[in-house]
Each structure stands twice: as C-alpha cells, then as structure tokens.
C-alpha positions in Angstrom: 182.6 -146.2 -99.8 179.1 -147.5 -98.8 177.9 -150.9 -97.5 174.4 -152.2 -97.0 172.4 -155.4 -96.7 169.2 -156.7 -98.2 168.5 -158.6 -95.1 168.3 -155.8 -92.5 168.1 -152.0 -92.7 171.0 -149.9 -91.3 170.3 -149.7 -87.5 167.3 -152.0 -87.9 166.6 -155.4 -86.5 168.5 -158.4 -87.7 166.2 -161.4 -88.5 166.7 -164.5 -86.4 167.8 -166.6 -89.4 171.1 -164.7 -89.3 171.6 -165.4 -85.6 173.3 -168.2 -83.8 170.5 -168.3 -81.2 166.8 -167.4 -81.3 163.8 -167.6 -79.0 162.3 -171.1 -79.2 158.9 -171.7 -80.8 157.6 -172.9 -77.3 159.1 -169.8 -75.6 162.5 -171.2 -74.7 164.9 -168.4 -73.9 167.4 -169.6 -76.5 167.7 -172.4 -79.1 170.0 -172.8 -82.0 169.0 -170.7 -85.1 169.7 -170.9 -88.8 173.0 -169.0 -88.4 173.2 -167.8 -92.0 175.5 -164.9 -92.8 173.5 -161.9 -94.1 173.8 -160.5 -97.6 176.3 -157.6 -97.9 177.0 -155.3 -100.8 179.2 -152.3 -101.3 180.1 -149.6 -103.8 181.9 -146.3 -104.3 185.2 -148.2 -103.9 188.3 -146.0 -103.9 190.8 -146.1 -106.7 193.8 -148.2 -105.9 191.9 -150.8 -103.9 193.7 -154.2 -104.1 191.7 -156.2 -101.6 189.0 -155.9 -98.8 188.9 -157.0 -95.2 185.7 -157.5 -93.3 184.8 -157.9 -89.6 181.5 -158.2 -87.7 181.7 -157.1 -84.1 179.3 -156.7 -81.2 180.6 -153.9 -78.9 177.8 -154.6 -76.3 179.0 -157.9 -74.9 179.0 -158.0 -71.1 182.4 -157.5 -69.5 181.5 -159.9 -66.8 179.5 -163.2 -67.0 178.2 -163.3 -63.5 174.5 -162.8 -64.5 174.6 -164.0 -68.1 171.7 -166.3 -69.0 170.7 -166.9 -65.4 167.0 -167.1 -64.9 165.7 -164.6 -62.3 168.6 -162.3 -62.8 169.5 -159.7 -65.4 172.6 -158.2 -67.1 172.5 -154.6 -66.1 172.4 -151.9 -68.7 175.0 -150.1 -66.6 177.5 -152.9 -66.8 180.7 -152.0 -68.8 180.7 -153.6 -72.2 183.4 -155.2 -74.3 183.8 -156.4 -77.9 182.8 -159.8 -79.2 183.9 -160.7 -82.8 181.6 -162.7 -84.9 183.5 -162.7 -88.3 187.0 -161.9 -89.6 187.8 -162.1 -93.3 191.0 -161.1 -95.1 192.1 -160.9 -98.8 188.6 -160.5 -100.4 189.3 -159.8 -104.1 189.3 -156.1 -105.3 186.6 -156.7 -107.8 184.2 -158.2 -105.3 181.1 -156.1 -104.6 178.7 -158.5 -102.8 178.6 -161.5 -100.4 175.4 -163.6 -100.8 173.3 -164.5 -97.8 174.2 -168.0 -96.5 177.3 -168.3 -98.7 179.7 -168.3 -95.7 177.5 -169.9 -93.0 174.2 -171.8 -93.1 173.5 -173.5 -89.8 175.3 -173.9 -86.5 178.2 -176.3 -86.6 178.9 -177.8 -83.2 182.6 -177.5 -82.3 182.9 -175.0 -85.1 183.3 -174.8 -88.9 186.6 -175.2 -90.8 188.3 -172.1 -92.2 186.8 -172.4 -95.7 187.8 -169.8 -98.4 185.2 -167.2 -99.4 184.8 -165.5 -102.8 187.9 -167.1 -104.2 190.8 -165.6 -102.4 189.1 -164.5 -99.2 190.4 -166.1 -96.0 188.2 -166.5 -92.8 189.7 -166.4 -89.3 188.3 -167.6 -86.0 185.6 -165.8 -84.1 185.1 -165.3 -80.4 182.9 -168.3 -79.9 186.2 -170.2 -79.9 187.0 -168.7 -76.5 183.4 -168.6 -75.3 183.0 -172.3 -75.7 186.5 -173.3 -74.6 185.4 -174.8 -71.3 182.3 -176.5 -72.7 183.1 -180.1 -73.5 180.2 -180.4 -75.9 180.8 -177.2 -77.8 184.5 -176.3 -77.7 186.5 -176.1 -80.9 187.8 -173.6 -83.5 184.8 -171.5 -84.7 185.9 -170.2 -88.1 184.1 -167.8 -90.3 180.7 -166.3 -89.5 178.7 -167.3 -86.4 175.9 -164.9 -85.7 174.3 -163.1 -82.7 173.4 -164.9 -79.5 173.3 -162.2 -76.8 172.3 -163.0 -73.2 168.5 -163.6 -73.0 168.4 -161.6 -69.8 170.4 -158.6 -71.1 168.7 -155.2 -70.4 170.0 -153.7 -73.7 169.8 -154.9 -77.3 173.1 -155.6 -78.9 174.5 -153.9 -82.0 176.3 -155.9 -84.7 178.7 -153.8 -86.8 179.8 -155.0 -90.3 182.9 -153.1 -91.0 184.5 -153.3 -94.5 188.0 -152.0 -95.3 189.4 -151.2 -98.7 193.1 -151.9 -98.7 196.1 -151.0 -100.8 197.6 -154.5 -100.6 196.3 -157.7 -102.2 197.3 -160.0 -99.3 197.8 -159.7 -95.6 200.4 -161.5 -93.6 198.3 -163.5 -91.1 198.6 -166.9 -89.4 196.2 -169.7 -90.0 193.2 -169.3 -87.8 193.9 -165.6 -87.3 191.7 -163.5 -85.0 189.9 -160.3 -85.7 192.4 -158.5 -83.4 195.3 -159.8 -85.6 193.4 -158.7 -88.7 192.9 -155.2 -87.4 196.5 -154.9 -86.5 197.6 -156.2 -90.0 195.5 -153.6 -91.9 197.0 -150.6 -90.1 198.6 -148.3 -92.6 196.9 -150.0 -95.5 193.3 -148.7 -95.2 192.1 -146.5 -98.1 188.5 -146.4 -97.0 186.1 -147.9 -94.5 182.3 -148.5 -94.7 180.1 -149.6 -91.8 176.5 -150.8 -91.3 175.0 -152.3 -88.2 171.9 -154.1 -87.1 170.5 -154.9 -83.7 169.4 -158.1 -82.0 168.1 -159.3 -78.7 166.8 -162.5 -77.1 165.1 -160.5 -74.3 161.3 -160.7 -74.9 161.0 -157.3 -73.2 163.1 -155.7 -75.9 161.7 -157.4 -79.0 
C-alpha cells in the first residue's frame, strides 16, 4: 500500500496553509494559519480491507516545555523528544482512496472543532491540542479532527509530520466518543493488513526555513 499528497512531497516541506501556526507577514514568530488538512491519496490496497484508520503524528515534540516559545532562548536539538498527535480517524470506508485538501479542516477554530464525520463513515477523535491548551482560558476545549503543525518558533530542529494509514480487516472499531490517537492505535492491534506512511517537515524557526 502506498500513500502520497499533492500538497507536499514525501520528506519535503509542508506549506503554511496546512499548518496551525505560521510566521506572520510582519515577521511575528507565530500567528494563526489557514489550518487546512492536506490532500492524501492511496492505492495498492490489500485484499480483504474492510476499513482504514489514519493518524498524523509529530515525533519531534519537546519532552519539556521550559524553553518553548521563549524569546532569547532555544529548544535544544539534544532535548529528548516525544509524540504529539495532530489527527486520529477511524472507520474510513474500504472503497475510499482519497481525502481532499480542506475537507476535514479549514481554519483554526478557537476552543476546538466538533467531532464531524469524514468521508461518510469516518470518525474523527481528539488531537493533542486538547491537552496543550487545557490550562489556557482563551483556547481550552476539545480539539477534534485535524489541527496542523505549530512547532516552537525557537526549536533548533525542524519537525516531521507522519501521516500513517492502516488497512484493517474490520469495518468498525470499538472506540469511545472523543477517542484519542493512543486509543485508536490500541484498537487496531491484530487488525492491520497493511500500513502506508508519508511525512513532511515544518518549522517556524527562520534559521531553518
């Protein structure tokens, strides 16, 4: 199975329109961006596929927030990294081969989007902005569906964003409402017929662009 996007080449740069944050027109380190989900398409699907699951994950998120987005300081390239999930989708129909750009997200929704269905039977869970904004009175809420890249503007490394598609042998996964990516990955164990992955990179650090 193979997956690709019209909006960025494999291992290439993700355009700002598919990010949650971008560098401002006046040089601001980070302003809200168009936050559209990128186009994705796949083929060479294995026989017996009854549904698909999809996640988007950044494995380069800082494991500590001490220096994150603080002017005059930097997030060291040597800092241990952790995963930050930007999208979790279950129960995509077996005959689906494409998700259009902007069909799941088009703009930043303060306090988060609702868990709208995608491609008919597809169910979208919450992403990790839910926890990130939990202590922010202006932004906190349940962030469902896709919310794109917004890495620290002072990070010494660019972040990678992996879109992982799983072909499954079941049409429906037992998941709670507002499920997380971790719950999704646990639910698909033993049901994966094939996996396809592509990734793009993104940074808000002017030294890395």
